[in-house]
N, C-alpha and C positions, 0 to 999 in steps of 0.2 A: 398480233401477240394473244396469247391466251394463258389461262391459268388452270392447269388440271385439277379438277376435284378428286383427290384419292381418298379424302376420308370423309368424315360424317357431316363436314361443314356444308351449308348452303350458300352457294353464291348467287347474289343479287343484284340488281342495279336500281339505282334511285336517280330520278332526273332533278335535276337542280337548276334555277335560273340564274342570271345575273342578280337578281333581287336576292336569291337564296345567299349567295355569297356574301351580301352585304349585310344580311340580317346574321349570318353568324359570323362575322367578322368580331362581334362583341364579344365573343368567347376567346379570340386570343390575347396572348400575353402582350403586352406593349413593349417589350423587348424585341429590338430589331436584329437580324442575324442576316448578314449578305451571303447571298446565294442565290441559284435559279429558283429554287423552291423554298427556301427558308429553311430552318431547322428543324427536322421531325424529332417529337417526343413521342417515344412508345411508353405507353402508360400502362404500368406493372404492378400485380399486387404483391410488393417486397416489403414497402414500408411506408411510413407517412399516410395512413389511411385516411385521417381528417381531411386531406386535400382533396381525395376522391369524393367527399361527402359533400364539400364546396361545388366541386365540379358537376355533380349530380343535381345539385339545386339550380345550377345556373343553366341547364341544360336537361327536359327529362327526355331519358331516351329508352324505347321498351326492353324488356329484360333479354337478355342472350345478345347484345350487341358489343362488338369488340371497336374500342374507340381507339382513333389516331388523333393527336392534336396536333396544331401549325403553330408555330411560334415564328413572329419574324416574316412576313410573308412579302416576296418580292415579286412582282411579276417577272415574268418569262421575257416576253418582247413586249416593249412598249409599244411599238407600232402595229401589233395585231390586234390591239383591242381587248384581248384577252385578259381579265383580271384572274389569270389561272393559280389556281392553288391544288396542289397535287392530291392532298388528303386533308379532309375536314372531316367534322363532326358527320358520323354515317346515319342516317336515320333507316327508318324501319323497311317493311317490305313495300318493294314497288307494286305498283297497280299494272303495269306492262306485263302482258301475258306472252310477249314474243322473246323475252329473255330466258336464256338458258346460262350453262357453263360454257359454253363455247363461243359466248359473245365476247365483243372486243372489250379490253380493258378501260378505254376512253373513247367517247365518241364525241364528235364538235358538230353542232347544229349551225345553222344560218344566223339564228337569233343569239349568238354567242354564248349559248349555254353547253353544258358540260355533263357529260355522263359519266357516273363514277360507278367501280366496282365494287361492292360491299361484302366483305366477311361476314357470316351470319352463323354461329354455331347455336342450335337450341339446346344443347346442353350445358351451356356455360351461361351462369347465373351471375349477373354483374355484383349483387350483392354480397355473395358469398366470395368471390374472387375481385375484389376493386382491383382497380389501378389508378395509380398517381402519377401526377405529370412531374417526374424528377427530373435533376439539373444533367444529366448526362445527355450527350447527344446518341443520336441513332445507333451510329456504328457502334459506340463502346457498349451500349445495351444489348445490340446483336451480339457482339463477342462474347459478353457475358451470360449470354442466354444459357449455355450448358451449365457454366457455375451456378447460377442461381436455380436450375432446375436440381441439380444435385443437392445443393445446400438445403433445398425445400424437401426433397424427396428424404434424406437424411433426417431430418427433423420435424417429418409430419407426424409422428407418433407422440411427440413430446412439445409440439407447438402450442396446442391448445393450453398445457400448463404451464409454459416460459412466459414471461414478460415480453411483450414483442419490443421494448425500448433493448432489451439484452439482446435480442437477435438481429436488431439492426445495428446495434453498436459493434456486435462481433462480425457481423456481415462488412462493415466499412473498415474494419481493421483489417480484416481478410484482403480487400479489395484496396486498401492503401499498402499493405505489404507486396502485393504482386504486382502493382504498379510502381513502388520503388525497384524491385527486382527487375522488372522490364527494363525500365530506363538504365538501371547500372549495366544489363546485359547488353543493351543497344550501343550503349557509350563505350562500353570496353571493347567490344567486337569491331567497331567501326574505328577506334583509335588503331588497333591492330591492322585493320585492313589500310587505313591511311599510312601508317608506317610501313607495311610492305609494299604498298605503290611508292612510295618515295624511294626506297632504297632500289625498287626495281627500274625505276626512271634515272636513278643517278648513275648507273652504269650502263655501257654501249652493249652492243651485240658482240659476241666474239665474232672479230672480223679476218682472222687468218684464213686466207684462201687456201683451198687444196691444190696440192703441187703434184702435177701428173708427171711420173717417170717411169723408165725403162730398166731394168736391172737383169743382170745375168752373172754365170760364174768370172767371167773375166770382164766384165764393165759394173762396176759398182757406183753407188751415189752417195754423196756425203755433203753435208751442210754444217753452218755454224748458227747457233742460237744465241743472240746477245739480248740484250735488256732484260735481262733475268734477275729477278728480286732475290733478297736472302730468305733463307728458310720457307722457299716457294717448291712447288710440284710441276714437274713436266708430264703434260698428258698427250700422249700420241695416239691418234686415230689413223689406222692404215687400212685400206680398203684393197681388195685382189680376190683372187681365186682360190682362196683359203678352205682347208679341211679343218675339222674339229678335232679334239683328243690331244694325246700328249705326243710329243717327237718320237720318232723312232728312227734313227738313224741306218739302220739296215736296210730298210724296203721303203723310204719315203723320201720325197722331195719337201726342201724347207726353203726359206726365208730368213735369212739372220738379220737382226737389228742390235747396232751395238749403240748405246748412249754413253759417253766418255765424258767428264768435267775433270779438269785437273785445277787444284786451289795452290798457288805459289807461296812460298815462305814469305811471310812477312810479320807485320804487328802481331797478328792475331795467332798465327802458327809458327814454328821453328823449323818443321820440315814441309816440303811438298807433300801434299796429298792428293791421291787419284781416286775417283770411283768410276767403275765400269759395270754396265746394266746390259745384260745378252737377253733378247728376246727372240724365241724361235718358233716360227710359226710353218707348220707343215703345207704344202700345197695340193690342191685337189687334183687328182689326175686327169680329169677331162678337161680343165680349164674353162669351166662355164660359168660356174656359180661366182657372183662378187658378194663377199662377206666383209662387213666391217667390223674390225676388232680396235678395242679399246685398253691402253694400258697406262698406269701412273708409274713415275719413276721419282722416288725423293733426290732432291740435290743438295750441295754442300753449301754454295754460297751464290753470289751474284755474277760467278764469273761466266764466260762463253762456254757452251756445250756444243760437242761435236757429235753427229746423228751421223752414223754410216749404215748403209743398205745394201745386203748382197745377195743374190739368188743360188741356190745350187741345185739346179733340174738334172735331170738324168741325161738329157742329150742337148744340154748346153744351150737350150733356146732363150730367148727372151722372154721376161715376165713382167706385164704391165701392171703399175701400181699407182694408187694414189694416196697422199700424205698429207696430213695438216697436225700442227700442234698448238698447245694453249699453255699458258702459266696459270697456275692455280695457286694462291695465296694463304691458304688454310689445310692444316695437315689432314691425314686421313680421320684419325680418331676424333678432331672436331667436325670433319662433314656429318660422319655418323651419328655423333652425339646431337647434331643439329636436325639430321632427317629423324632420329628417336623421338625427340621434342617434337616436330610437327606431326609426325603420325601419332604421338601420344594426344596431342590437341585436338586432332581431327577425332579419335575414339571418345575424347571427354565430350566434345559436342554432340554426339550422335548418341553415345549412352545414356546421357542425361536430358536428351531431347532438348538441348538449348536451342537449336535450329534444326531445320530440316535435313536430312542426311544428302540431298543433293547440294544445299548450299553449304554442307560442312565439307563435302570434297571439293568444291570450287574455293572455299577459304583454304585449304590445306594445300590446294595446287599453285595458288598464288604465294602462298607463305614459301612454299619449295622453290619457285621460280626465282623469288626473291633473294632465296637463301645462295643459288647458285650465281644470280647476279653478284652478290657480294663478294663472293670467292673468285669472281673472274670469267666464270663460264655460263655466261648468260644466254640462251639459246635464242634464235630468232623465231618469228612467229610461222614461217613454214616448217621450222622442224618441230615446233611444240604439234603442230597441227599432225605432221608426220606421224608423231606418238601415239595417236589415236588408234584404235584398232577399228576401221570400218566395216570389217569383216561382220564384226559380232554386232555392231550397230544395226547393219543393213538385215541381219537374219532376224533381230528383235524387232525391227521396224515391220518387217513383211509378213511375220508369224501373227504379229498384232493386228494388222489389217485384216489376214485371214480370219483369226479369231473373232474379230469385230463383225465382219459379215456372218459368219458362221452363228454367232449368237442371235442374229434375226430370223432363224429358221426354228427356233422353240428345242434344237436338238440337245441343250443342255438339260433343259428341264425334263426332258423325255429320259435321258440317260441318268437323271437322279432318281426318277421313280423307279427306272428297272433295278438301279442297286439297291434300293429301300425295298423292292419286292425279293431280289436275290437274298439279301440279308436277314428278310422275315421278321422286320421290324426290330433286330438286334443290333446295337451300336457297336460293338466290339468286333464281331465278324467281319461287320461292313467297313471299320477302318483298316483291318489287316487285310482285307481284300482290297481295297482302295490302294494301301500301301506296298502290296505285293505286285500289283498290274502296274504301279508308276515306277518301282524299281526294275522289273523286267522291261519295261519298254524305256527306259532312260540308257539301258545297257547296250542298247542298239541306235537310240535317238540321242540327240543333243540333249542334256538336261533342262536347258532353257525351254525347248520346244517342248518337252513332257509336262514341265509344270504350266505353261501357257495353254495348253490343252485339259489340264486336270484340274486348274484352279477354278473355273467359272461351274464345271461340274460339281465340283466338291461344297462350293458356296450355295448352288440352290439344294442339294441335297441335305446341307445343314438346316438351311431354312425349312425345309419340308419337315424334317424332324425334329426341328426346334432345338439344335445342338448350336454350340458356340464354335463357328466354322475356324477359328484361330488356332484351336488347339488341331484340330484335324489335319489344318493345312501345313503345320510347322511337322508333323509327323510324316506327312506325305512328301515335303521336300527334303527331310533327313533321309527316308528312305531312298529317293531319287538320286543324291547325291552317292549314297552307298552301292546303289545299283548300277552308277555311272563307272565306278572303278572296276567293272566285272570284265570290260572287253577293252581293246586297244582303241576303239572308236567312241567309248561312252563318254569321255572327259578329254578335255582338251591337254591336261600333262600327260595322258596316255599316249595320246595322237603324238606329242613332241618328243616323247621316249622312242616310239617306235618308228619315227620318221629319220632318227639321228643314223649316219651311215656307219659311224664308228662302232655305236651298238649292234647295229645290223651284224657287222662282222664279228662281233662276239657271241653271235648267236642268239638273239634277240629279236626275234621278228615277230610278225602277226600273231601265228599260229602259238608259238612257245610262250609268247607274252600272256595271250588272252587264254590260254589253257591254266597256267601257273593263277594267275590272278582271278579266273572264273570261280576256281576250287576255293581258294582263301576267303572271296566275297560270298560265295553260299554260306561258308562257316558263319563269317560276320552277321550275314542277312538273318539267317535262322535264330541265331543266340541273340539277336536285337529285338525280337518280338516279345520276349519274357520282360526283357528290361526295360521296353517302353512300356509296358503295363504296368510296371512297378512304378514308374516316374507319373504315370498317370491315375494313381490308386486313389490319391486324396482329391483328385481334380474333378470338379464338376463339368462334365461334359454337356449336360443340360442346362439349358438357360435356367436361370433361378424364378424367373417370371413367367407368366405365362405366355404362349404364343402371341396373342394379342397385343400384350403389353410389349413384348419384343419386337413386332413388326411397328408399332407406334414409334418406339425409340429409333428403330432405323430409318422411318420416315421422317422424324425431325430432322435427323442426320442427312439425308438425302436433301430435304427443302432448304437445310443451313448450306450444304454445298454447292446446290443449284443458285441461291442468291449470291453466293461469293463471285460465283463465275460470271454473273451477268456486270456487263461493262455501260455504267449510266451515260451514253453516248446521247439519248434522247431523251425527252421528257416520258415518252411511252415507257423506254427502258427503265427509268427511272421509278416511273409508277410500278411496275413489274417487281422491281426488287423492294419497293417498300412493302408490297403487298406480300411477298414471300415472306420476309422478315415478320409481317403481322400474323401470317400463318404458323410462323416457327413459334411464335409465345403463344399464340393460340392453341396449339397443339400440345404444348408444355404445360398448359393449365388444365387441360383433357387429363396430361399424363399424370399429374399430379393427384386428379382426383380418382385416379383409377389406381394409382397406388394406395390411397388410403383404404380402399375397400377392398384390396387383395389379399387374398388368402393362399398362402403358399402351399400347393400341391403339385409335387414334381412326381411323375410316374418314370422310374428308371426303365422299362421296358414298355413297348407299346404293346397293350395287350389286345386291342382292336386293329391290329395291321391291317386284317383283310379286308376289313370295311374299308380302312383308310385308302387302301390301293385301288379300289372302284373309284371314290370320290378324288384320287390324285390323278388316276388316269383320264378322267373325264376332264379335268381342270388342265393338266400339263399334257399338251398334243404337238405334234409337229404342226407349226404353223403355215410354213410354206414350204411343200414337198418338192416342188421344182427347184428353188433356190438351195433345198438339202440335197437333192441329186447334183447340182453343179459344186457346190462347197465340195461334197466329199468327195466328186471326181478329182478337182484340182487339189484339194488336201491330199486323196492319195497318190497322186503322180509326184508332189511334193516330196514326201515321206519316202517313196520309193527310190527318187533321186538322191537324197541324201544317203540310202543304201549304197546305191551304185557310186556313190563319191567316193566311200570308203575303200570299195573293192575293184572297181575299174579304172584304172589310171587314165584312160584315154577321153573321160569327160571332163572337160577343162573349164568347170564350174564349181566355184566355192560355194560352203552352205550360204552365205549371204546373197550372191548371186540367185540359187535356185529360190530361196524365200521371197526374193524382190520380183523375179519373175513368176512365181506363183500369185503374189497377189495381184500383179498386173493383171494375170489371166483371171482372175476371180472378178475383178472390177469391171473389166470388160463384159464377162458373162452374165455375170448381176446386174448389169446395167443399172448401175450407182447412180442417182441424179443428184441427189443433196449429198458432196462429197465432203461437206465440214462436218457430218453427222459422224462421218468414218473417223475422221482428223480427230474429233475430240474423244474418241474411243481409245487412241494412241497414247500410250504412257510416255508421254514427253519428259516429264521429271525423272522418270527411269533411264531414257536414253541420255538426257543429258549427264546424269549420276554416273553414268558408265564412262561417258566420254572425259568428265572431270576426274574420275578415278584412274583411268588411263595414263592421263597426265601427270598426275600423284605418285603414280607408281614409278613411271620411268624417270621422272625428276628424283624420287628417292632413290632410284638406281643408279643416277648419275652423280650422287652423292655418297656413293659407295657403300649403302646400307646392306644391299644384298650380297656384294661380294665379301664384305667383312662378316657376315653371317656363315659363308662358306669357307671364308678361309678358317676361322675360328674353329669351325667344326672340325675342318681335317685336322689342327694343330690338337684337338682334343683326342681324335682318332690315333693320331702318331704317339701320344704320351701314354696310352695303354701298353702294357705288357703284352707281348706277342701270342703266347698261349690264349688270352681272352679278347685279342684285339677284334675278330670277327664279330663275337657277339656283341660287345660293346660297340663297334661301328654300325651294327643292324640297328641297336637299340638307339645310339645317338641320331644317325639319319631318320630314322622313322620318327621319333618326338620331335626332333628339331623340325622336320619338314611339316607336321603337323600344327604344331603351335605357329611356325611363320605362316602357313597357308590361311590359318585360321584370321591371321593379322593381316595379311598383306596379299595380294593376287597371286595366287599359286601358278599362273604361266609364266612369268618373268623368273619367279624362284626356280620352278623346274629347268627352264633354259639355263639358269646361271649354275645350277648344281650340278648338271650332267657333265660339263668339262673337268668340274672340280672332282667328282668321283671317279671319271676315267684317269684323270692325272694321279687320283691317291691308288688306283688299283696298281697302276703301271710303275708307279713307285718302287725300286728296288728295296728300299728300307723299310716298306711298310708291307708289301706281300700279302695283298687280300684281291679276291676275285670281285669281278664287278657285278656279276648278275646279283649275288645277295644285295648289294649296295642300291642297285637301281630298283629293283622289287620293293625295297623299302621305300625310298624316294616316292615310287608311285603309290604306296598303301598309305603313307603321312600325308603328300599332299591331296589326295582325292579326299581321303576320310577328314582330313582336317578343316574341309569347308565347311562342315555342320559345327564348328566351333562357335562360330558368330554369326551375324547377319549378313555382314558384306565380307564371309569368308568364300563363298561361291555367289556365281552370278544366279544361278535359279532360286538363290534365298531372295535376292534383292527382287528378281522379276515376279515371285510368289507375292512378297508385302507390297509391290505396287500394284498389283491386280487387285488384292484384297483391300488396299487403302482406297482404290477407286469404288470398290462397291460398299465401302463404308466399314470394313472388318479389318482394318491395318491393324498390325501387331508391332509393338516396338522392339528394340534392340536387346531390353533386358528381358522381355517375355520369351523371344527366341533364345537367348542366352541361358534362362534358367534349363530349358528342354535340350538344345542343341549342345551344350557344352559337356554335360553329364554322357550323353550320348557318342560324343566325339571321343572321350576318355575311354569307353567302355569299349567301343568299336576298336579305337587303335590297340586296347589291352590285347583284344582277341587276336587281332592282325599281328601284332608282336609275338604271340605266342605261335602263331602257326607260322612266322618267317622262320622263329628261333628252332622250333620243331623240323621244318623241312631242311634248313641250312645247316644246322648245327648238330641235330638228333640224325635225320635221314641222310644229310648230307647230299641232297638235291642241287641240281645245276651248280656243281663245282668246276 
C-alpha cells in the first residue's frame, strides 16, 4: 500500500529501533485508552498554543515537521513481540537514499524495528502554525477539519487583531451547538425509525390468496365476504386480459363486477339500506396481455358483502380471471393525508440536508410501508421487490460501467480541450454549445445516458477554465430534460403515452406526437437561453480564487473522501488512514497560508486562450488509443441499439439489457484485471436511491395519493363552464402535471393520469377532445422534472456523478435555478398549447 504524493509535501522514511520506541515513550500522556493502536491525537493550531510550547520544549524537532502524538498505547499483538505504535513523534530526514514516495508505509525488520512514513512539508513552519494536543479524538478532529479551515479562512484577515481567547470561545460555542443539533437529530430520526419498525412488525402481510375463476355471459361468479369491520374499505384486485380506457358498450367486450351490501333495519337504522357499486372493465381483443387493476369501495357497515362477476364477450366465450380482496381500515382521505405527510417529511430531509438523499428515500419507504401495514394492506417482501424498476437500475449500472472504463482513455480531457478551443476561450458560447448538444442528444437518447456521458466532460472542461462546474452542470441537466420532451422516445412519460393502445386509436401515434411536441419544445428551447442568461447574470461562474487554490481545495476534498473510504481492517490500513488524515490537515494549513497572501484577480475572459490551447493539448492527450477504439466501438453499438429499440419492434431487448450487454462486451475487450476499481466508480448510492424511490412512490400510490390527484383534477375540470372548459382543462392538466412531476416520479403519475383523461374526454357531460389533454400532460410531466433535484432521474444521476468528483450540489442550489426555469418553460408551453388548440384549433 502506498501514499501517492500529489502536493509539494516531501515523503520521507525514518528508521527507528526498539530503543527508539522506549525513548519516545516518555512523551506519551499517562492516560490509557483501549484500542489496537491507542487513541490518536492530531495536533492542530486551533487553540491553547501554550501546550504546544511545552511539547516543543520536551522534544526538539526540526522546522517543517508535522507531528502526530500517541496516547494510551496498547500493543497490537502480545505474542508477536512488537511493541508497535502506529504513529510517533516523527523525526527529521532519513539518511537512507533508497527511500522514495513509492516506498511501503510500514516495514518490519528481523530485529523488531519498524520503519515509519514521515510527512514533511518544507513550507510548513512549526512556530508559525503550532499544533496542540487537544482533547478530541482523531475522528472528530478529522470531521471538523473542513469547519476549522472555513473558520480560519473567514477570520484570517482579523485574527491578528482579535483576542485568541474570544476566537477559542466562539469556536467552542459553535462546536457545542452543532454537537447538540447532531445528537437531537439522530435521536429524533432513530425514534421515528423504531416507531415505524414496530408498526410494520405488528401487522401481518395480506394473506388473502388469489382466486382463479372463469366467467362468461351464462356462467357468472359470486362470493360472500364476511368478517368486515365498520367504516372499512373493500379493496378489489382483478387480473385478466383487460384493455385501458373507458367502456364503450357499442363495439367493445367487457367484464361487469358488482359489489353489493345490504344493512338491515335495526337499532341504528329504521329502514333497510342497500349500496351497490358497479365496476365495468373493457376486455382486450387479443386476450393476450394480463393487466392488474385495483379499485377501492366504501362500505356501510360490517355486514356481509356479495361480489358478483360476469363477462360479456361477443362470441360467448369463457374469460379467465384472478381476483383477491382486502379490507382497509382507514378512509381514502386519511390515506392521502398520511401519504402527503410522508412525502413532505422526505422533502424536508432532502431540502435541509439533514441526512443524505439516499437515506431520506429509504426512511420514506419505511414510513410508507408502516402506514400500509397499519391500514391493513401490508405488502409482502416479494411484492416490495417487484415494485422496483430493474430496467432503470440495469440501464444505470451498465452505463456507469461503460463510462468508468471510458474515462481511462483520457477522452473526456481531450473533449474538454476541444470544447475550450471551439468556444475561443469565451464562457457563455461554450455553455450554450454544451446545453444545445445535450438537448439535441437527449431527444433521441435517454436523459440518464446523456448526462452520464456529458457530466465527466463538463467537469474536466470547467477545471481547465477554472469555472465552478455546479452551475454549468445544472444548466446542462435542465436543457437535457427540455430536449427529452421533443420526441416520443426522449422521456419515459412520452414512451408511456405513445405505447397506449387507446391513444393510438385516437390518432396519437409516434409521428403525430413527435411532430407536435418537437415544434413546441423548439420554441421552449430557444426562449430558454435568454432566461438562463438572466438567471446567471449575478452569478460568478469563475471561481473566486486562483486555480492553484481551487485545485488545492479539491485535493483536500479528495484526500478526505479517500480516507473515509478506507476500512481499518489491518494495521497497515489504519496507518494509511492516519497518514491521510495528517495529509489533509497539512494541506489545510498550507491553504490558510495561501489565502492570507492571495490577491483576488479574476479575469472574466481568457485573453491568452491561444497560448493556453497549446499547453493544454500537450497536457491533456489520449492516454490509451487502443482502449479508446474499443470503448468507442462498444458505445457506438449500444447507442445504435438504443435507436433500433425505439423503431424496430423485432428487437426484443430493453434499454437495461442493452446497457448490461454493452458493459459485458467492454469488460471482455478491455481485459480488466482489477475489477474492484471499476466497481468503486459505480454510483451505488444513486442506484440505491432509485430503488428506494421506486418503493416509496409505489407505496404512496397504494395510499391513493396519485389517484386522488387525478380525481380532484377531473372534478375541477367538470366544475368549469362549458365555453371555457377546454382552456381551463389544458391549464389545469399542464400545471398539475408539472407540479406533481417535480415532487413525485412522473412515470407512475403519467400512467395514472392517462386513463383519467381518457375517461374525462369520453364523458358525455364534459365533451372534451383527448389530444389537447394528453399533450398538456406530456408537456407538464416532462418539463416539471426541472422543478426539484429528485423531479427527474437525470438530475439525480448528474448530482451523484458530480458528488463523486467532489463538486456535488444540494437540493436548494438546484431549486434556485431549476424551479424558475420550470415556471418559465411551462408558461411558454402553456401559451403554445392554448394558441394551437384554442386559437388555431389543431388536433381537435
